[in-house]
C-alpha positions as CSV (number, residue, x, y, z in Angstrom):
1,M,13.2,8.5,7.8
2,T,12.0,11.5,5.8
3,T,13.5,14.1,8.3
4,A,16.8,12.4,8.1
5,A,16.7,12.2,4.3
6,G,15.3,15.9,3.9
7,S,12.9,14.4,1.5
8,G,10.2,11.8,1.1
9,H,6.4,11.4,1.3
10,P,5.1,11.2,4.9
11,G,1.4,12.0,4.2
12,G,0.5,9.0,2.2
13,A,2.6,6.7,4.3
14,L,0.7,7.8,7.5
15,S,-2.7,7.3,5.9
16,A,-1.7,3.6,5.2
17,V,-0.3,2.7,8.5
18,E,-3.2,0.6,9.9
19,I,-3.6,-1.1,6.5
20,V,0.1,-2.2,6.3
21,T,0.4,-2.9,9.9
22,T,-2.6,-5.4,9.7
23,L,-1.2,-7.1,6.6
24,Y,2.1,-7.8,8.1
25,F,1.1,-8.6,11.7
26,R,-2.2,-10.3,11.2
27,V,-2.9,-11.2,7.6
28,M,-0.1,-12.3,5.4
29,R,1.9,-15.5,5.5
30,Y,5.8,-15.0,5.1
31,D,9.0,-16.3,6.7
32,V,11.6,-13.5,7.6
33,N,14.3,-16.4,7.4
34,N,13.1,-17.4,4.1
35,P,11.9,-14.2,2.3
36,K,11.8,-16.0,-1.2
37,S,9.6,-18.9,0.0
38,P,7.3,-19.8,-2.9
39,D,4.5,-20.2,-0.5
40,R,4.7,-16.6,0.9
41,D,1.8,-14.1,0.4
42,R,2.9,-11.2,-1.7
43,F,2.6,-7.5,-1.1
44,I,2.8,-5.0,-3.8
45,L,3.0,-1.2,-2.6
46,S,1.8,0.2,-6.0
47,K,2.0,3.7,-4.5
48,G,5.7,3.3,-4.1
49,H,6.4,6.8,-3.0
50,A,4.8,5.9,0.3
51,C,7.6,3.3,0.9
52,T,8.5,4.5,4.4
53,V,5.5,2.6,5.8
54,L,6.6,-0.5,4.0
55,Y,10.2,-0.1,5.4
56,A,8.9,0.4,8.8
57,A,6.8,-2.5,8.7
58,L,9.7,-4.7,7.3
59,A,12.0,-3.5,10.1
60,E,9.4,-4.3,12.8
61,M,8.9,-7.8,11.5
62,G,12.6,-8.4,11.8
63,Y,14.0,-8.0,8.2
64,Y,16.1,-5.1,9.3
65,E,17.3,-3.2,12.3
66,V,15.1,-0.3,12.9
67,D,18.2,2.0,13.3
68,E,19.2,1.1,9.8
69,L,16.1,3.1,8.5
70,V,17.8,6.4,9.0
71,S,19.7,5.7,5.7
72,F,16.6,6.2,3.8
73,R,17.3,7.8,0.4
74,K,21.0,7.7,1.0
75,L,23.4,6.6,-1.9
76,G,23.8,2.7,-1.5
77,S,21.0,2.4,1.1
78,P,18.6,-0.5,0.6
79,F,15.8,2.0,1.5
80,Q,15.6,3.8,-1.7
81,G,12.9,6.6,-2.3
82,H,10.9,4.0,-4.2
83,P,11.1,0.4,-3.1
84,C,13.6,-1.8,-5.2
85,M,13.7,-5.6,-4.9
86,K,17.2,-5.6,-5.9
87,K,18.2,-3.4,-2.9
88,A,15.8,-4.3,-0.1
89,V,14.9,-7.8,1.1
90,G,11.1,-8.1,1.5
91,V,10.2,-6.0,-1.5
92,E,8.5,-7.9,-4.2
93,I,8.8,-5.6,-7.2
94,P,10.1,-2.0,-7.8
95,T,7.1,0.3,-7.7
96,G,6.4,4.1,-8.0
97,S,5.6,4.4,-11.8
98,L,1.9,4.7,-10.8
99,G,-0.7,2.5,-12.3
100,Q,1.7,-0.5,-12.7
101,G,1.5,-2.3,-9.4
102,L,-1.8,-3.9,-10.0
103,S,-0.7,-5.5,-13.2
104,A,2.2,-6.9,-11.3
105,G,0.0,-8.2,-8.5
106,I,-2.3,-9.9,-11.2
107,G,0.8,-11.6,-12.6
108,M,1.6,-13.0,-9.1
109,A,-1.9,-14.1,-8.5
110,L,-2.2,-15.8,-12.0
111,A,1.3,-17.5,-11.3
112,G,-0.3,-18.9,-8.0
113,K,-3.2,-20.3,-9.8
114,L,-1.1,-21.9,-12.5
115,D,1.4,-23.3,-9.9
116,K,-1.5,-24.5,-7.7
117,K,-0.3,-22.5,-4.8
118,D,-2.5,-21.2,-2.1
119,Y,-0.7,-17.8,-1.5
120,R,-2.5,-14.6,-1.8
121,A,-1.4,-11.3,-3.5
122,Y,-2.2,-8.0,-1.9
123,V,-1.9,-4.7,-3.8
124,L,-2.1,-1.2,-2.1
125,L,-3.2,1.6,-4.5
126,G,-3.4,5.3,-4.1
127,D,-6.7,6.8,-5.1
128,G,-5.0,9.2,-7.6
129,E,-3.7,6.0,-9.3
130,N,-7.3,5.1,-10.2
131,Q,-7.0,8.0,-12.7
132,E,-4.5,5.8,-14.7
133,G,-6.0,3.7,-17.6
134,Q,-3.8,0.7,-16.8
135,I,-5.7,0.3,-13.6
136,W,-9.0,-0.4,-15.4
137,E,-7.4,-2.6,-17.9
138,A,-5.9,-4.6,-15.1
139,A,-9.2,-4.6,-13.1
140,M,-10.9,-6.0,-16.2
141,S,-8.4,-8.9,-16.5
142,A,-8.5,-9.8,-12.8
143,A,-12.2,-10.3,-12.9
144,H,-12.0,-12.1,-16.3
145,Y,-9.5,-14.7,-14.8
146,K,-11.5,-15.0,-11.5
147,L,-8.6,-14.1,-9.3
148,D,-10.0,-14.7,-5.9
149,N,-6.3,-14.9,-4.6
150,L,-6.0,-11.2,-5.2
151,C,-6.9,-8.5,-2.8
152,V,-6.6,-4.7,-3.6
153,I,-6.7,-2.1,-0.9
154,L,-7.4,1.4,-2.0
155,D,-5.9,4.1,0.2
156,H,-8.6,6.6,-0.3
157,N,-7.4,9.8,1.3
158,N,-8.6,12.1,-1.7
159,L,-5.3,13.9,-1.9
160,Q,-2.6,13.6,-4.6
161,I,0.5,15.7,-5.4
162,D,-1.4,18.5,-7.2
163,G,-4.4,18.7,-4.9
164,A,-7.7,17.0,-4.2
165,V,-8.3,13.8,-6.3
166,S,-11.9,15.0,-6.7
167,D,-10.6,18.2,-8.3
168,I,-7.7,16.9,-10.4
169,M,-9.7,14.0,-11.9
170,A,-12.8,12.7,-10.0
171,I,-12.9,9.0,-9.6
172,E,-16.3,8.8,-7.8
173,P,-18.4,6.6,-7.7
174,I,-15.4,4.5,-7.1
175,A,-17.1,1.6,-5.4
176,D,-19.7,1.3,-8.1
177,K,-17.0,1.4,-10.8
178,W,-15.1,-1.5,-9.3
179,R,-18.3,-3.5,-8.7
180,A,-19.1,-2.8,-12.5
181,F,-15.6,-4.4,-13.3
182,G,-16.8,-7.6,-11.6
183,W,-15.0,-7.1,-8.3
184,N,-16.2,-7.8,-4.8
185,V,-16.2,-4.4,-3.0
186,I,-15.8,-3.8,0.8
187,C,-15.9,-0.2,2.0
188,V,-14.3,0.5,5.4
189,D,-12.9,3.2,7.7
190,G,-9.1,2.8,6.9
191,H,-8.2,3.8,10.5
192,N,-10.5,1.5,12.3
193,W,-8.9,-1.8,13.3
194,D,-12.1,-3.7,13.6
195,D,-13.2,-2.7,10.1
196,I,-9.8,-3.5,8.5
197,F,-9.6,-7.0,10.3
198,S,-13.2,-7.9,9.2
199,A,-12.5,-6.8,5.7
200,F,-9.4,-9.0,5.2
201,D,-11.1,-11.9,6.9
202,T,-14.1,-11.6,4.5
203,A,-11.8,-11.2,1.5
204,K,-10.3,-14.6,2.1
205,T,-13.7,-16.2,1.9
206,V,-14.7,-14.7,-1.6
207,K,-14.5,-17.2,-4.4
208,G,-14.6,-16.6,-8.1
209,R,-13.7,-12.9,-8.2
210,P,-11.1,-10.6,-6.8
211,T,-11.7,-8.2,-3.8
212,I,-11.0,-4.6,-3.4
213,I,-11.1,-3.0,0.0
214,I,-11.8,0.7,-0.3
215,A,-10.4,2.3,2.8
216,K,-11.5,5.8,3.7
217,T,-8.3,7.5,5.2
218,V,-6.9,10.7,6.2
219,K,-3.6,11.9,4.6
220,G,-1.1,12.5,7.5
221,K,-3.1,10.7,9.9
222,G,-2.1,11.0,13.6
223,V,-0.1,14.3,13.1
224,S,-2.2,17.4,13.7
225,F,-0.3,19.7,11.3
226,M,-0.3,17.0,8.5
227,E,-3.7,15.7,8.6
228,G,-5.7,16.5,5.4
229,Q,-3.0,18.8,4.1
230,V,-1.8,18.2,0.5
231,D,1.5,20.0,1.2
232,W,2.6,16.8,3.1
233,H,2.3,14.6,0.1
234,G,5.9,15.0,-0.7
235,K,7.6,17.2,1.9
236,A,9.9,16.2,4.8
237,P,9.2,17.6,8.3
238,S,11.9,19.7,9.9
239,K,13.8,18.2,13.0
240,E,11.4,20.3,15.3
241,Q,8.3,19.2,13.3
242,S,9.4,15.6,13.4
243,E,9.9,15.7,17.2
244,K,6.4,17.2,17.6
245,A,4.9,14.6,15.2
246,L,6.5,11.8,17.1
247,K,5.1,13.0,20.4
248,E,1.6,13.1,19.0
249,L,1.9,9.7,17.6
250,E,3.0,8.3,21.0
């Protein structure tokens, strides 16, 4: 997708592949034939710039033909550079203005409580997003309202557009901070399927407070020349690089 468009954010999409795949193929409840079902689970990709991983999941689940994805970032395409609910079926809310996705997820979780629905809301955050004040206001409110139908996943790859998160604005000790805000915290290897499966299963059993899964990940995971390289936060691979990457991922 990013190669075809000549732009995009492959690094942070690749770091979240196992997380998003688990959500769509194992965890969430939804109906491709009824995408606005009031009983569906909600997924909010707060780090909206990594939307290629979301579009890929939606296509694999049958919302789109995979071949359509090469229209990414083209004028009129449903697959915009940040996800847009008015363009793409399966997208819950436009995201990409970092720090806002958690607030949206809280609104959806609160609505579920008020409507006495048993759906769950899942929000994927980037770790650079945790530098945003709105995240912590939202974290406080979610705990206050005991939103046990809310699960946040932190894609903790320690890289953001300007460099290492620990250098730009350190967020550690991140697990302790979320615990202090009243959240149930689960720390996992974000590329280990068993860890991820177990974390989501456990989150569903927690009552009286929201859960955050802090997933330690690698930016550009699976592609040798991208792994751990901040340059690949927002740069598209050339055709040759893309072919090499796909061979490695196979």
